[in-house]
mmCIF file of the C-alpha atoms, coordinates in Angstrom:
data_MODEL
# 
_entry.id   MODEL 
# 
loop_
_atom_site.group_PDB 
_atom_site.id 
_atom_site.type_symbol 
_atom_site.label_atom_id 
_atom_site.label_alt_id 
_atom_site.label_comp_id 
_atom_site.label_asym_id 
_atom_site.label_entity_id 
_atom_site.label_seq_id 
_atom_site.pdbx_PDB_ins_code 
_atom_site.Cartn_x 
_atom_site.Cartn_y 
_atom_site.Cartn_z 
_atom_site.occupancy 
_atom_site.B_iso_or_equiv 
_atom_site.pdbx_formal_charge 
_atom_site.auth_seq_id 
_atom_site.auth_comp_id 
_atom_site.auth_asym_id 
_atom_site.auth_atom_id 
_atom_site.pdbx_PDB_model_num 
ATOM 1   C CA . MET A 1 1   ? 12.724  -3.292  -18.186 1.00 0.00 ? 1   MET A CA 1 
ATOM 2   C CA . SER A 1 2   ? 11.417  0.237   -17.678 1.00 0.00 ? 2   SER A CA 1 
ATOM 3   C CA . GLN A 1 3   ? 13.896  2.859   -16.533 1.00 0.00 ? 3   GLN A CA 1 
ATOM 4   C CA . GLU A 1 4   ? 11.184  4.953   -14.880 1.00 0.00 ? 4   GLU A CA 1 
ATOM 5   C CA . PRO A 1 5   ? 11.618  5.366   -11.122 1.00 0.00 ? 5   PRO A CA 1 
ATOM 6   C CA . LEU A 1 6   ? 9.545   3.129   -8.896  1.00 0.00 ? 6   LEU A CA 1 
ATOM 7   C CA . ARG A 1 7   ? 6.774   4.708   -6.861  1.00 0.00 ? 7   ARG A CA 1 
ATOM 8   C CA . ILE A 1 8   ? 6.330   2.948   -3.538  1.00 0.00 ? 8   ILE A CA 1 
ATOM 9   C CA . THR A 1 9   ? 3.544   3.593   -1.060  1.00 0.00 ? 9   THR A CA 1 
ATOM 10  C CA . VAL A 1 10  ? 3.952   1.905   2.322   1.00 0.00 ? 10  VAL A CA 1 
ATOM 11  C CA . GLY A 1 11  ? 0.751   0.686   3.945   1.00 0.00 ? 11  GLY A CA 1 
ATOM 12  C CA . PRO A 1 12  ? -2.130  -1.764  3.823   1.00 0.00 ? 12  PRO A CA 1 
ATOM 13  C CA . ARG A 1 13  ? -3.230  -0.839  0.296   1.00 0.00 ? 13  ARG A CA 1 
ATOM 14  C CA . TRP A 1 14  ? -1.519  -4.025  -0.960  1.00 0.00 ? 14  TRP A CA 1 
ATOM 15  C CA . GLN A 1 15  ? -4.763  -5.818  -0.070  1.00 0.00 ? 15  GLN A CA 1 
ATOM 16  C CA . LEU A 1 16  ? -6.291  -4.499  -3.293  1.00 0.00 ? 16  LEU A CA 1 
ATOM 17  C CA . PHE A 1 17  ? -3.848  -6.549  -5.363  1.00 0.00 ? 17  PHE A CA 1 
ATOM 18  C CA . THR A 1 18  ? -3.203  -9.844  -3.561  1.00 0.00 ? 18  THR A CA 1 
ATOM 19  C CA . TYR A 1 19  ? -3.794  -11.867 -0.413  1.00 0.00 ? 19  TYR A CA 1 
ATOM 20  C CA . GLN A 1 20  ? -1.526  -12.642 2.549   1.00 0.00 ? 20  GLN A CA 1 
ATOM 21  C CA . ARG A 1 21  ? 0.827   -15.506 1.675   1.00 0.00 ? 21  ARG A CA 1 
ATOM 22  C CA . GLU A 1 22  ? 3.157   -17.559 3.800   1.00 0.00 ? 22  GLU A CA 1 
ATOM 23  C CA . GLY A 1 23  ? 6.780   -16.405 3.726   1.00 0.00 ? 23  GLY A CA 1 
ATOM 24  C CA . PHE A 1 24  ? 6.066   -13.055 2.042   1.00 0.00 ? 24  PHE A CA 1 
ATOM 25  C CA . GLN A 1 25  ? 6.241   -9.756  3.912   1.00 0.00 ? 25  GLN A CA 1 
ATOM 26  C CA . LEU A 1 26  ? 3.755   -7.484  2.192   1.00 0.00 ? 26  LEU A CA 1 
ATOM 27  C CA . ILE A 1 27  ? 4.955   -3.891  2.509   1.00 0.00 ? 27  ILE A CA 1 
ATOM 28  C CA . GLY A 1 28  ? 2.716   -1.711  0.361   1.00 0.00 ? 28  GLY A CA 1 
ATOM 29  C CA . THR A 1 29  ? 2.212   -0.944  -3.296  1.00 0.00 ? 29  THR A CA 1 
ATOM 30  C CA . VAL A 1 30  ? 4.692   -0.438  -6.119  1.00 0.00 ? 30  VAL A CA 1 
ATOM 31  C CA . GLN A 1 31  ? 4.043   1.347   -9.397  1.00 0.00 ? 31  GLN A CA 1 
ATOM 32  C CA . ARG A 1 32  ? 6.247   0.896   -12.464 1.00 0.00 ? 32  ARG A CA 1 
ATOM 33  C CA . GLY A 1 33  ? 4.952   3.077   -15.258 1.00 0.00 ? 33  GLY A CA 1 
ATOM 34  C CA . MET A 1 34  ? 1.372   1.922   -15.854 1.00 0.00 ? 34  MET A CA 1 
ATOM 35  C CA . GLN A 1 35  ? 1.784   -1.310  -13.857 1.00 0.00 ? 35  GLN A CA 1 
ATOM 36  C CA . ILE A 1 36  ? 0.772   -1.304  -10.203 1.00 0.00 ? 36  ILE A CA 1 
ATOM 37  C CA . GLY A 1 37  ? 0.683   -4.108  -7.666  1.00 0.00 ? 37  GLY A CA 1 
ATOM 38  C CA . ALA A 1 38  ? 1.553   -5.195  -4.152  1.00 0.00 ? 38  ALA A CA 1 
ATOM 39  C CA . LEU A 1 39  ? 5.178   -4.871  -3.027  1.00 0.00 ? 39  LEU A CA 1 
ATOM 40  C CA . ALA A 1 40  ? 6.401   -7.993  -1.237  1.00 0.00 ? 40  ALA A CA 1 
ATOM 41  C CA . LYS A 1 41  ? 9.685   -9.014  0.333   1.00 0.00 ? 41  LYS A CA 1 
ATOM 42  C CA . MET A 1 42  ? 10.319  -12.689 -0.355  1.00 0.00 ? 42  MET A CA 1 
ATOM 43  C CA . PRO A 1 43  ? 12.002  -15.100 2.092   1.00 0.00 ? 43  PRO A CA 1 
ATOM 44  C CA . ASP A 1 44  ? 15.326  -14.913 0.191   1.00 0.00 ? 44  ASP A CA 1 
ATOM 45  C CA . GLY A 1 45  ? 15.449  -11.098 0.608   1.00 0.00 ? 45  GLY A CA 1 
ATOM 46  C CA . ASP A 1 46  ? 14.451  -10.170 -2.937  1.00 0.00 ? 46  ASP A CA 1 
ATOM 47  C CA . TYR A 1 47  ? 11.512  -7.886  -3.673  1.00 0.00 ? 47  TYR A CA 1 
ATOM 48  C CA . ALA A 1 48  ? 8.619   -8.648  -5.987  1.00 0.00 ? 48  ALA A CA 1 
ATOM 49  C CA . GLN A 1 49  ? 5.523   -7.085  -7.475  1.00 0.00 ? 49  GLN A CA 1 
ATOM 50  C CA . VAL A 1 50  ? 2.532   -9.315  -6.787  1.00 0.00 ? 50  VAL A CA 1 
ATOM 51  C CA . ASN A 1 51  ? -0.770  -9.221  -8.657  1.00 0.00 ? 51  ASN A CA 1 
ATOM 52  C CA . GLY A 1 52  ? -3.067  -12.043 -7.575  1.00 0.00 ? 52  GLY A CA 1 
ATOM 53  C CA . ASP A 1 53  ? -1.006  -15.203 -8.126  1.00 0.00 ? 53  ASP A CA 1 
ATOM 54  C CA . ILE A 1 54  ? 1.553   -13.576 -10.440 1.00 0.00 ? 54  ILE A CA 1 
ATOM 55  C CA . VAL A 1 55  ? 4.886   -12.806 -8.751  1.00 0.00 ? 55  VAL A CA 1 
ATOM 56  C CA . GLU A 1 56  ? 7.408   -10.730 -10.718 1.00 0.00 ? 56  GLU A CA 1 
ATOM 57  C CA . THR A 1 57  ? 10.870  -10.179 -9.218  1.00 0.00 ? 57  THR A CA 1 
ATOM 58  C CA . LEU A 1 58  ? 12.104  -6.573  -9.031  1.00 0.00 ? 58  LEU A CA 1 
ATOM 59  C CA . ASN A 1 59  ? 15.605  -5.094  -8.982  1.00 0.00 ? 59  ASN A CA 1 
ATOM 60  C CA . ARG A 1 60  ? 16.617  -5.038  -5.311  1.00 0.00 ? 60  ARG A CA 1 
ATOM 61  C CA . SER A 1 61  ? 18.713  -1.849  -5.449  1.00 0.00 ? 61  SER A CA 1 
ATOM 62  C CA . ARG A 1 62  ? 15.957  0.113   -7.233  1.00 0.00 ? 62  ARG A CA 1 
ATOM 63  C CA . VAL A 1 63  ? 13.373  -1.029  -4.696  1.00 0.00 ? 63  VAL A CA 1 
ATOM 64  C CA . GLU A 1 64  ? 15.589  -0.205  -1.716  1.00 0.00 ? 64  GLU A CA 1 
ATOM 65  C CA . PHE A 1 65  ? 16.325  3.245   -3.190  1.00 0.00 ? 65  PHE A CA 1 
ATOM 66  C CA . ALA A 1 66  ? 12.582  3.914   -3.584  1.00 0.00 ? 66  ALA A CA 1 
ATOM 67  C CA . LEU A 1 67  ? 11.859  2.485   -0.107  1.00 0.00 ? 67  LEU A CA 1 
ATOM 68  C CA . ARG A 1 68  ? 14.448  4.791   1.440   1.00 0.00 ? 68  ARG A CA 1 
ATOM 69  C CA . ALA A 1 69  ? 12.766  7.739   -0.271  1.00 0.00 ? 69  ALA A CA 1 
ATOM 70  C CA . ALA A 1 70  ? 9.298   6.590   0.860   1.00 0.00 ? 70  ALA A CA 1 
ATOM 71  C CA . THR A 1 71  ? 10.277  5.902   4.484   1.00 0.00 ? 71  THR A CA 1 
ATOM 72  C CA . GLY A 1 72  ? 12.821  8.688   4.924   1.00 0.00 ? 72  GLY A CA 1 
ATOM 73  C CA . THR A 1 73  ? 15.739  6.471   5.974   1.00 0.00 ? 73  THR A CA 1 
ATOM 74  C CA . LYS A 1 74  ? 19.316  7.414   5.111   1.00 0.00 ? 74  LYS A CA 1 
ATOM 75  C CA . PRO A 1 75  ? 21.665  5.250   2.998   1.00 0.00 ? 75  PRO A CA 1 
ATOM 76  C CA . GLY A 1 76  ? 23.618  3.934   6.013   1.00 0.00 ? 76  GLY A CA 1 
ATOM 77  C CA . GLU A 1 77  ? 20.522  2.912   8.008   1.00 0.00 ? 77  GLU A CA 1 
ATOM 78  C CA . PRO A 1 78  ? 18.977  -0.533  7.578   1.00 0.00 ? 78  PRO A CA 1 
ATOM 79  C CA . ILE A 1 79  ? 15.423  -0.832  6.306   1.00 0.00 ? 79  ILE A CA 1 
ATOM 80  C CA . VAL A 1 80  ? 14.362  -3.397  8.895   1.00 0.00 ? 80  VAL A CA 1 
ATOM 81  C CA . ASN A 1 81  ? 11.180  -2.066  10.448  1.00 0.00 ? 81  ASN A CA 1 
ATOM 82  C CA . ILE A 1 82  ? 9.184   -0.500  7.694   1.00 0.00 ? 82  ILE A CA 1 
ATOM 83  C CA . PRO A 1 83  ? 6.733   1.923   9.307   1.00 0.00 ? 83  PRO A CA 1 
ATOM 84  C CA . ARG A 1 84  ? 3.096   1.496   8.470   1.00 0.00 ? 84  ARG A CA 1 
ATOM 85  C CA . ALA A 1 85  ? 1.196   4.521   7.271   1.00 0.00 ? 85  ALA A CA 1 
ATOM 86  C CA . PRO A 1 86  ? -1.498  5.488   9.772   1.00 0.00 ? 86  PRO A CA 1 
ATOM 87  C CA . SER A 1 87  ? -5.054  4.928   8.693   1.00 0.00 ? 87  SER A CA 1 
ATOM 88  C CA . PRO A 1 88  ? -7.062  8.087   8.104   1.00 0.00 ? 88  PRO A CA 1 
ATOM 89  C CA . ALA A 1 89  ? -9.566  9.023   10.781  1.00 0.00 ? 89  ALA A CA 1 
ATOM 90  C CA . VAL A 1 90  ? -13.110 7.894   10.138  1.00 0.00 ? 90  VAL A CA 1 
ATOM 91  C CA . VAL A 1 91  ? -15.609 10.709  9.699   1.00 0.00 ? 91  VAL A CA 1 
ATOM 92  C CA . VAL A 1 92  ? -19.089 9.963   11.009  1.00 0.00 ? 92  VAL A CA 1 
ATOM 93  C CA . THR A 1 93  ? -21.967 12.291  10.171  1.00 0.00 ? 93  THR A CA 1 
ATOM 94  C CA . VAL A 1 94  ? -25.114 11.951  12.260  1.00 0.00 ? 94  VAL A CA 1 
ATOM 95  C CA . LYS A 1 95  ? -28.138 13.455  10.584  1.00 0.00 ? 95  LYS A CA 1 
ATOM 96  C CA . LYS A 1 96  ? -31.371 14.314  12.300  1.00 0.00 ? 96  LYS A CA 1 
ATOM 97  C CA . LYS A 1 97  ? -34.392 12.267  11.354  1.00 0.00 ? 97  LYS A CA 1 
ATOM 98  C CA . ARG A 1 98  ? -36.840 14.014  9.156   1.00 0.00 ? 98  ARG A CA 1 
ATOM 99  C CA . ARG A 1 99  ? -40.196 14.406  10.777  1.00 0.00 ? 99  ARG A CA 1 
ATOM 100 C CA . ILE A 1 100 ? -43.241 14.876  8.666   1.00 0.00 ? 100 ILE A CA 1 
ATOM 101 C CA . VAL A 1 101 ? -45.562 17.498  10.047  1.00 0.00 ? 101 VAL A CA 1 
ATOM 102 C CA . LEU A 1 102 ? -49.092 16.708  9.015   1.00 0.00 ? 102 LEU A CA 1 
ATOM 103 C CA . PRO A 1 103 ? -51.547 19.540  8.514   1.00 0.00 ? 103 PRO A CA 1 
ATOM 104 C CA . PRO A 1 104 ? -54.179 19.741  11.214  1.00 0.00 ? 104 PRO A CA 1 
ATOM 105 C CA . SER A 1 105 ? -57.266 17.733  10.338  1.00 0.00 ? 105 SER A CA 1 
ATOM 106 C CA . GLU A 1 106 ? -60.563 19.553  10.466  1.00 0.00 ? 106 GLU A CA 1 
# 
């Protein structure tokens, strides 16, 4: 197993890697070295990296350490309600229609 620290991003980006499944709480994404996938909390309390239908169990203490760093909670506080990252504001640009000016006909 890689000894590199886990990079966890909380939010809806997990949708790029898997689909909503019964019993799993999908939290965000987890990156381990070059591997990236959805971070899920399973019904038994363990954490897993999910890519499509492949579920790989992760070390619980390493995930909780990375989650505390990502969410800003302190070691004594429970990680019960994981905050969702706000979606970025949508930028809408309205452009004027181009009008073709025809030369005067003689």
